[in-house]
Backbone bond lengths (Angstrom), bond angles and torsions (degrees), N, CA, C in turn:
res aa  C-N    CA-C-N  psi(-1)  N-CA   C-N-CA  omega(-1)  CA-C   N-CA-C  phi
1 X - - - 1.461 - - 1.528 111.09 -
2 X 1.337 116.07 -45.15 1.460 119.78 179.49 1.525 109.86 -63.33
3 X 1.350 116.14 -40.90 1.463 120.25 178.71 1.518 112.15 -62.59
4 X 1.334 116.40 -42.47 1.467 119.95 178.35 1.519 110.68 -64.21
5 X 1.336 115.29 -39.96 1.460 118.94 179.25 1.509 112.38 -62.92
6 X 1.326 116.54 -40.15 1.466 120.08 177.95 1.523 110.89 -67.73
7 X 1.334 116.38 -41.77 1.466 120.19 179.57 1.524 111.45 -62.41
8 X 1.337 115.99 -32.90 1.458 120.39 -179.81 1.526 112.39 -82.90
9 X 1.332 117.18 -5.37 1.457 120.84 -178.92 1.515 113.78 79.04
10 X 1.350 117.20 14.34 1.455 120.53 -178.78 1.519 112.30 -79.90
11 X 1.321 117.27 -22.70 1.460 121.38 178.26 1.516 109.05 -160.58
12 X 1.322 115.30 166.02 1.461 122.00 176.87 1.525 108.56 -136.75
13 X 1.323 116.43 131.35 1.459 122.30 178.30 1.521 107.93 -118.61
14 X 1.347 116.60 122.74 1.466 122.47 -178.12 1.528 108.38 -126.62
15 X 1.323 116.80 134.17 1.463 121.54 179.02 1.529 110.42 -101.30
16 X 1.321 116.42 136.25 1.452 123.32 177.70 1.525 108.19 -117.96
17 X 1.330 116.74 121.99 1.460 122.36 -177.34 1.526 109.80 -90.97
18 X 1.326 116.44 115.82 1.460 120.57 -179.52 1.519 111.11 -59.98
19 X 1.316 117.34 -30.40 1.470 120.40 -178.24 1.531 112.61 -63.72
20 X 1.304 117.21 -23.05 1.462 119.66 176.13 1.525 111.68 -66.67
21 X 1.321 116.41 -14.75 1.467 121.61 -179.73 1.528 110.67 -112.23
22 X 1.343 116.14 15.92 1.453 121.34 -178.46 1.513 113.02 -65.47
23 X 1.319 115.64 164.79 1.459 122.42 -174.66 1.524 111.39 -100.43
24 X 1.337 115.47 143.74 1.453 121.15 173.84 1.515 112.73 73.13
25 X 1.317 115.61 -175.46 1.464 121.61 -176.10 1.521 112.44 -67.94
26 X 1.336 117.34 -22.45 1.457 120.69 179.86 1.533 113.05 -95.62
27 X 1.301 117.08 -1.58 1.462 120.66 -179.83 1.518 112.88 62.85
28 X 1.324 117.18 45.60 1.469 121.69 -176.50 1.521 111.56 -64.57
29 X 1.321 116.24 136.86 1.464 120.72 178.10 1.523 111.73 -125.12
30 X 1.339 118.48 -3.60 1.460 120.04 -177.75 1.522 110.44 -135.39
31 X 1.329 115.57 168.04 1.467 121.03 179.62 1.525 108.37 -161.76
32 X 1.340 115.58 169.87 1.458 121.25 -179.78 1.532 110.75 -72.09
33 X 1.318 117.96 146.92 1.470 120.36 179.66 1.530 111.97 -75.20
34 X 1.320 115.81 140.02 1.459 120.04 171.64 1.529 108.70 -61.97
35 X 1.324 116.45 141.26 1.455 120.70 179.57 1.509 113.85 87.79
36 X 1.340 116.16 -3.24 1.453 120.10 178.11 1.510 113.05 85.32
37 X 1.299 115.67 178.51 1.460 121.58 -178.24 1.512 111.28 123.05
38 X 1.321 115.48 162.59 1.460 120.66 -177.67 1.525 111.47 -75.93
39 X 1.325 115.74 152.62 1.452 121.44 172.66 1.510 114.71 80.79
40 X 1.324 114.19 -177.02 1.457 122.91 -176.64 1.525 109.26 -122.54
41 X 1.338 115.38 157.78 1.462 122.08 177.65 1.518 109.79 -117.88
42 X 1.329 116.07 147.43 1.457 119.98 172.25 1.523 109.46 -67.47
43 X 1.328 116.01 129.76 1.462 120.35 179.91 1.524 110.15 -71.29
44 X 1.343 116.91 151.86 1.467 118.70 -177.44 1.527 114.10 -70.78
45 X 1.359 117.87 -35.50 1.477 118.87 -173.57 1.532 113.31 -62.98
46 X 1.339 120.82 -54.12 1.465 119.11 -178.68 1.517 113.24 -69.23
47 X 1.336 116.87 -37.28 1.457 118.72 -179.46 1.524 111.03 -66.60
48 X 1.317 117.32 -44.54 1.462 120.77 178.30 1.522 111.12 -62.71
49 X 1.337 116.59 -39.85 1.469 119.83 179.62 1.517 111.04 -62.93
50 X 1.331 117.07 -40.55 1.464 120.48 179.43 1.521 111.06 -67.24
51 X 1.323 117.06 -44.02 1.462 120.44 179.24 1.523 110.97 -62.39
52 X 1.322 116.75 -45.93 1.465 120.51 -178.39 1.520 111.36 -66.00
53 X 1.331 117.48 -34.32 1.467 120.20 177.19 1.527 110.45 -66.89
54 X 1.335 116.28 -41.36 1.463 119.79 179.37 1.522 111.13 -65.45
55 X 1.318 116.94 -40.73 1.467 120.88 179.13 1.526 110.77 -65.63
56 X 1.342 116.42 -41.08 1.464 120.95 -175.48 1.525 113.22 -77.57
57 X 1.333 117.56 -10.93 1.462 120.59 -175.90 1.520 113.11 -70.98
58 X 1.319 117.23 -14.41 1.467 121.25 -177.09 1.523 107.27 -142.95
59 X 1.331 118.62 135.27 1.469 120.14 -177.07 1.532 114.07 -72.65
60 X 1.309 117.72 -14.23 1.463 119.56 -179.49 1.528 110.10 -70.46
61 X 1.323 116.71 148.23 1.474 119.40 -179.34 1.525 111.06 -62.69
62 X 1.328 115.45 140.30 1.460 121.38 -177.73 1.522 110.16 -118.45
63 X 1.290 116.36 142.20 1.468 123.45 173.83 1.532 106.53 -104.65
64 X 1.307 116.93 120.72 1.459 121.74 -173.88 1.521 109.85 -98.78
65 X 1.328 115.58 119.77 1.458 122.41 -176.44 1.519 110.04 -115.92
66 X 1.312 116.54 135.98 1.461 122.29 174.04 1.520 108.84 -102.48
67 X 1.333 117.27 125.19 1.459 121.83 175.64 1.521 108.10 -86.66
68 X 1.329 116.62 112.38 1.459 120.49 -177.08 1.520 109.77 -158.39
69 X 1.347 118.77 159.05 1.467 121.45 -177.59 1.523 113.96 -65.51
70 X 1.339 117.90 -17.78 1.459 120.56 -176.59 1.527 113.73 -84.40
71 X 1.336 117.36 -7.32 1.453 120.28 -172.95 1.513 114.55 -81.51
72 X 1.327 114.88 177.03 1.465 122.06 174.23 1.522 108.87 -63.11
73 X 1.324 116.89 136.75 1.460 120.50 -179.05 1.527 109.64 -68.66
74 X 1.310 116.23 127.44 1.457 122.98 -176.49 1.524 110.58 -65.63
75 X 1.327 115.80 141.71 1.464 121.62 -178.11 1.522 108.99 -146.85
76 X 1.333 115.95 172.24 1.453 119.88 176.87 1.524 111.02 -64.65
77 X 1.320 116.48 -35.12 1.467 119.99 176.33 1.517 110.74 -61.12
78 X 1.334 116.88 -44.02 1.458 120.30 178.07 1.524 110.72 -66.30
79 X 1.317 117.12 -37.44 1.473 120.42 178.23 1.525 110.75 -59.97
80 X 1.341 116.52 -43.23 1.467 119.34 178.64 1.524 111.10 -65.20
81 X 1.320 116.26 -38.23 1.465 120.09 177.99 1.525 110.60 -63.14
82 X 1.320 117.52 -46.69 1.458 121.32 -178.76 1.524 111.81 -69.04
83 X 1.331 116.81 -29.53 1.460 120.11 -179.98 1.524 111.95 -64.98
84 X 1.318 116.95 -20.28 1.464 120.89 178.53 1.526 112.72 -84.51
85 X 1.340 117.52 -7.95 1.466 120.76 179.75 1.520 110.52 -77.69
86 X 1.323 116.31 146.10 1.456 119.89 178.32 1.530 111.70 -69.15
87 X 1.333 116.25 -41.66 1.461 120.62 179.57 1.523 109.62 -143.30
88 X 1.322 114.84 146.06 1.454 121.57 173.07 1.520 108.51 -124.56
89 X 1.315 116.63 134.05 1.464 121.88 171.08 1.520 106.39 -111.54
90 X 1.328 116.14 112.34 1.461 122.04 -176.20 1.523 109.05 -98.99
91 X 1.315 116.14 117.57 1.468 122.13 -178.48 1.524 108.29 -100.30
92 X 1.315 116.31 121.62 1.454 121.13 -176.41 1.524 110.46 -92.71
93 X 1.318 116.43 116.71 1.452 120.13 174.27 1.521 110.91 -64.38
94 X 1.330 116.64 158.12 1.469 120.66 -176.85 1.522 109.02 -154.56
95 X 1.311 116.59 160.87 1.469 122.45 179.91 1.533 109.09 56.01
96 X 1.326 116.93 -132.66 1.467 120.92 179.00 1.522 112.20 -89.47
97 X 1.322 117.07 3.19 1.457 120.49 179.15 1.515 111.34 131.41
98 X 1.318 116.67 -154.59 1.456 121.69 -177.35 1.516 109.45 -136.21
99 X 1.307 114.92 162.34 1.457 120.91 177.52 1.535 109.16 -59.28
100 X 1.311 116.27 128.97 1.467 121.82 -174.36 1.525 112.33 -58.89
101 X 1.325 117.55 -27.60 1.461 120.43 -178.12 1.519 112.19 -65.38
102 X 1.329 117.52 -31.43 1.464 120.45 175.63 1.524 109.77 -67.84
103 X 1.319 115.85 -43.09 1.462 120.51 177.71 1.529 110.80 -56.82
104 X 1.326 116.50 -45.01 1.455 120.98 -176.86 1.532 112.45 -71.45
105 X 1.322 117.09 -34.24 1.461 120.51 -172.67 1.524 113.88 -89.27
106 X 1.342 117.81 -32.72 1.462 119.38 -167.14 1.526 115.40 -125.72
107 X 1.313 118.34 -10.51 1.467 120.16 -175.53 1.530 110.35 -97.86
108 X 1.324 116.43 128.52 1.461 121.68 178.21 1.527 112.44 -85.98
109 X 1.319 116.07 -32.70 1.464 119.68 -172.88 1.524 109.10 -159.95
110 X 1.332 115.72 152.54 1.457 121.12 178.04 1.523 109.51 -116.53
111 X 1.337 115.62 137.77 1.458 121.78 -177.31 1.525 109.19 -127.05
112 X 1.324 115.98 136.80 1.464 122.64 173.43 1.525 108.56 -119.04
113 X 1.326 117.46 141.53 1.466 120.05 177.70 1.525 111.48 -95.14
114 X 1.319 118.33 5.42 1.456 120.15 176.72 1.512 111.92 156.84
115 X 1.302 115.42 167.38 1.457 121.14 -176.70 1.529 110.80 -87.46
116 X 1.300 114.90 66.68 1.459 123.05 175.89 1.516 106.98 -154.46
117 X 1.325 116.75 170.01 1.465 120.67 -174.16 1.527 110.01 -113.12
118 X 1.323 116.16 130.69 1.458 123.42 172.78 1.524 109.17 -107.95
119 X 1.321 116.55 159.35 1.462 120.14 178.19 1.527 111.01 -64.66
120 X 1.302 116.79 -35.96 1.462 121.22 178.81 1.509 110.60 -150.40
121 X 1.318 116.20 174.17 1.453 120.93 -176.35 1.510 115.20 -88.38
122 X 1.354 117.68 5.28 1.457 120.06 -175.60 1.527 112.48 -63.64
123 X 1.330 116.78 -46.43 1.466 119.29 178.89 1.518 111.05 -64.94
124 X 1.318 116.86 -38.48 1.460 120.64 177.33 1.530 110.46 -61.97
125 X 1.332 116.54 -41.34 1.460 120.23 178.58 1.526 110.98 -62.87
126 X 1.335 116.57 -37.82 1.467 119.89 178.32 1.525 111.17 -64.67
127 X 1.323 117.11 -36.22 1.464 120.60 177.04 1.529 110.15 -63.34
128 X 1.318 116.65 -45.70 1.464 120.77 179.65 1.529 110.59 -63.53
129 X 1.326 116.84 -42.75 1.467 120.46 179.24 1.522 110.55 -61.51
130 X 1.326 116.24 -47.17 1.464 120.62 -178.93 1.526 111.53 -60.51
131 X 1.333 116.80 -47.68 1.459 120.65 -175.21 1.520 112.73 -68.35
132 X 1.328 117.45 -34.70 1.467 120.02 -178.59 1.529 111.64 -85.33
133 X 1.326 117.05 -36.10 1.463 119.78 -177.14 1.515 111.77 -64.39
134 X 1.330 116.71 -38.34 1.462 119.31 -176.49 1.523 112.36 -69.05
135 X 1.329 117.71 -10.88 1.460 121.42 176.42 1.522 112.45 -90.00
136 X 1.336 117.06 -4.74 1.454 120.82 179.99 1.529 110.62 -81.93
137 X 1.333 118.47 135.00 1.465 120.24 176.38 1.522 110.84 -56.83
138 X 1.315 115.96 134.12 1.459 120.85 178.43 1.510 114.34 96.46
139 X 1.339 117.90 -9.28 1.465 120.35 179.51 1.522 110.72 -87.86
140 X 1.330 117.08 -50.39 1.461 121.40 174.36 1.518 109.47 -95.88
141 X 1.313 116.17 150.29 1.450 119.87 179.84 1.518 112.80 -69.07
142 X 1.339 117.16 -32.28 1.457 121.22 -175.97 1.515 108.89 -130.35
143 X 1.336 117.16 98.93 1.461 120.51 -179.13 1.524 112.51 -64.02
144 X 1.339 117.27 -23.90 1.459 119.17 179.84 1.520 110.54 -62.62
145 X 1.340 117.60 -29.54 1.454 119.90 -178.39 1.516 111.62 -64.47
146 X 1.328 118.56 -28.37 1.464 120.44 -179.88 1.513 112.03 -71.96
147 X 1.332 117.34 -20.41 1.461 120.20 -179.77 1.515 112.58 -86.79
148 X 1.348 117.53 -10.15 1.456 120.57 -175.68 1.521 112.67 -109.05
149 X 1.326 118.57 -7.24 1.452 119.23 -174.35 1.525 112.05 -86.59
150 X 1.333 115.44 173.09 1.456 121.08 -177.24 1.519 111.15 -55.69
151 X 1.335 115.73 138.53 1.458 125.44 175.49 1.526 113.91 75.39
152 X 1.354 118.57 0.84 1.459 118.10 171.24 1.520 109.11 -65.77
153 X 1.319 117.15 -32.46 1.450 123.90 161.86 1.525 104.40 -125.96
154 X 1.327 119.36 169.26 1.462 119.01 -175.22 1.528 113.02 -73.90
155 X 1.329 116.87 49.86 1.452 123.99 175.30 1.518 108.41 -137.80
156 X 1.321 116.14 151.23 1.450 120.11 176.77 1.527 110.45 -79.91
157 X 1.321 115.74 162.87 1.458 120.24 -178.79 1.524 110.36 -76.30
158 X 1.321 116.03 150.82 1.463 121.43 177.42 1.530 110.30 -72.21
159 X 1.358 118.39 158.76 1.466 120.63 177.07 1.521 110.92 -67.83
160 X 1.326 116.32 146.31 1.458 121.15 -178.86 1.529 110.39 -128.49
161 X 1.339 115.21 154.43 1.460 121.92 -175.50 1.523 109.89 -138.71
162 X 1.330 116.23 155.25 1.457 121.89 172.30 1.530 108.14 -138.67
163 X 1.305 118.56 -176.09 1.461 121.45 -179.01 1.532 111.27 -68.73
164 X 1.335 116.66 149.46 1.472 130.06 5.07 1.521 112.69 -81.03
165 X 1.319 115.97 162.75 1.465 120.61 -178.51 1.522 112.00 -69.22
166 X 1.348 116.52 -26.15 1.460 121.45 175.62 1.523 107.76 -128.51
167 X 1.323 116.76 126.09 1.470 122.09 179.95 1.516 109.01 -134.97
168 X 1.331 115.39 117.75 1.466 122.14 -178.97 1.526 112.29 51.43
169 X 1.306 114.36 39.93 1.449 120.42 177.79 1.512 115.18 83.44
170 X 1.326 117.77 -3.87 1.464 122.15 179.69 1.530 108.68 -98.10
171 X 1.337 115.39 126.08 1.462 121.27 -176.15 1.526 111.78 -101.15
172 X 1.310 115.20 148.03 1.461 121.45 171.94 1.533 107.83 -68.93
173 X 1.330 119.49 137.84 1.467 120.45 178.09 1.526 112.12 -51.60
174 X 1.309 115.68 135.13 1.460 121.94 -174.43 1.526 111.99 -57.28
175 X 1.317 118.02 -36.02 1.460 121.10 -176.60 1.528 111.54 -59.36
176 X 1.330 117.57 -29.40 1.453 120.41 -178.54 1.524 112.49 -79.42
177 X 1.327 116.51 -14.30 1.460 120.42 -178.06 1.524 112.76 -98.21
178 X 1.341 116.30 -11.27 1.461 119.87 -172.38 1.517 113.60 -81.76
179 X 1.338 118.22 -18.58 1.454 120.51 178.01 1.514 115.42 80.62
180 X 1.346 117.82 14.63 1.460 121.51 178.90 1.529 107.65 -95.74
181 X 1.335 116.68 104.85 1.465 121.54 -169.27 1.532 112.99 -63.46
182 X 1.321 117.25 -39.12 1.464 119.51 -178.64 1.524 111.05 -68.84
183 X 1.322 116.99 -39.88 1.465 119.79 176.99 1.531 111.19 -65.18
184 X 1.306 115.31 -38.05 1.469 119.64 177.01 1.519 110.03 -62.54
185 X 1.329 116.72 -44.68 1.464 120.44 -179.21 1.518 111.07 -61.31
186 X 1.338 116.66 -44.89 1.458 120.25 -179.35 1.532 111.45 -66.70
187 X 1.336 116.96 -40.49 1.473 120.01 178.46 1.523 110.13 -62.37
188 X 1.319 116.74 -44.18 1.461 120.06 -179.80 1.520 111.33 -62.39
189 X 1.322 116.53 -42.44 1.464 119.37 179.46 1.530 110.70 -64.50
190 X 1.342 115.55 -42.30 1.466 119.21 179.64 1.526 110.59 -62.64
191 X 1.329 117.94 -41.81 1.462 121.05 179.92 1.529 111.04 -69.57
192 X 1.325 115.77 -32.14 1.458 120.16 175.20 1.528 110.12 -62.22
193 X 1.317 116.25 -45.16 1.466 120.96 178.02 1.524 111.05 -64.97
194 X 1.327 116.89 -44.34 1.455 121.12 -178.98 1.535 111.05 -61.41
195 X 1.312 115.40 -46.97 1.466 119.74 -176.93 1.525 110.95 -64.56
196 X 1.322 116.86 -39.47 1.469 119.71 179.63 1.523 111.09 -65.56
197 X 1.332 116.89 -44.46 1.463 120.18 -179.97 1.524 111.34 -63.52
198 X 1.319 116.98 -36.49 1.457 120.79 -177.80 1.526 112.66 -76.98
199 X 1.345 116.46 -39.13 1.457 119.88 -170.48 1.524 114.31 -104.24
200 X 1.331 117.21 -33.11 1.462 120.42 -177.33 1.527 110.42 -137.60
201 X 1.328 118.60 63.20 1.467 119.51 -179.58 1.523 112.87 -61.16
202 X 1.333 117.31 -19.57 1.470 120.17 178.53 1.517 112.22 -63.77
203 X 1.334 116.79 -25.01 1.466 119.98 -179.37 1.530 111.93 -70.55
204 X 1.325 117.02 -21.68 1.464 120.22 -176.91 1.522 112.72 -60.84
205 X 1.322 117.00 -25.50 1.465 120.32 -179.57 1.525 111.51 -65.73
206 X 1.339 117.40 -20.65 1.467 121.18 -177.18 1.535 111.79 -107.60
207 X 1.319 117.33 15.14 1.467 121.01 -172.81 1.519 110.16 -123.10
208 X 1.318 116.08 134.82 1.460 121.54 177.32 1.528 108.86 -111.18
209 X 1.335 117.97 105.66 1.473 119.96 -176.66 1.522 112.15 -69.48
210 X 1.322 115.38 142.28 1.460 121.17 173.96 1.530 108.60 -82.33
211 X 1.322 116.46 174.23 1.460 119.88 176.97 1.521 110.78 -61.21
212 X 1.321 116.11 -38.78 1.466 119.33 177.50 1.522 110.42 -63.61
213 X 1.330 116.52 -42.13 1.461 120.15 177.81 1.527 111.21 -59.65
214 X 1.330 116.45 -40.44 1.465 119.93 -179.80 1.531 110.92 -62.97
215 X 1.328 117.52 -39.00 1.459 120.92 177.81 1.520 111.13 -65.27
216 X 1.333 115.13 -41.36 1.467 119.03 179.42 1.529 110.95 -68.24
217 X 1.317 116.63 -37.24 1.454 120.18 178.18 1.521 112.15 -62.73
218 X 1.323 115.67 -34.23 1.470 119.98 179.63 1.526 110.96 -63.11
219 X 1.324 117.16 -27.51 1.461 120.57 178.47 1.527 111.49 -76.52
220 X 1.332 114.94 -24.54 1.459 120.18 -174.76 1.509 111.49 -87.57
221 X 1.325 115.51 -49.20 1.471 121.38 -173.39 1.530 110.68 -72.52
């Protein structure tokens, strides 16, 4: 998908290797932390040079994000917000972290992809790229599909089926086979509500039910 989007000119993804800005004959990019402690930290000089080179490579304004466990937890809402930015510079944390002065001087925002620890921020950056790129016109074939999937609103997606109508004794719900579009819409909404309440009740705190939703909920509860 990302490759198709780039080929279509809908987005561009460029990788910048911090090691190209390393120090000395060995291209050092890390060092021991002042005050002691386990692990190594990314040094400010090579990391700052890489970030500044990435920012300066294009005249359009860039929003610089650090992928790290301390950041705001990434969500579909954040993906939509970032998708509206002209450029994103994603800085991947590594080792035990980075010199705090780089964070203070060059980072606009910090993003976390979850409450767990990764060896580096590369996988986290790929998650952010995937989630934001697919919201760009020309990347997905059907932009309407992005508005109906899980987390486009604080509800999970309804169950979906394809052929055959009967598989290993399990039948597709009759309402989906009858061809009545309004009944299908209502069934899907009801199943969306049911699935969210059963699997992610925490999402309900961020959801404002409509009058129609309240009627459908009465059938479920």
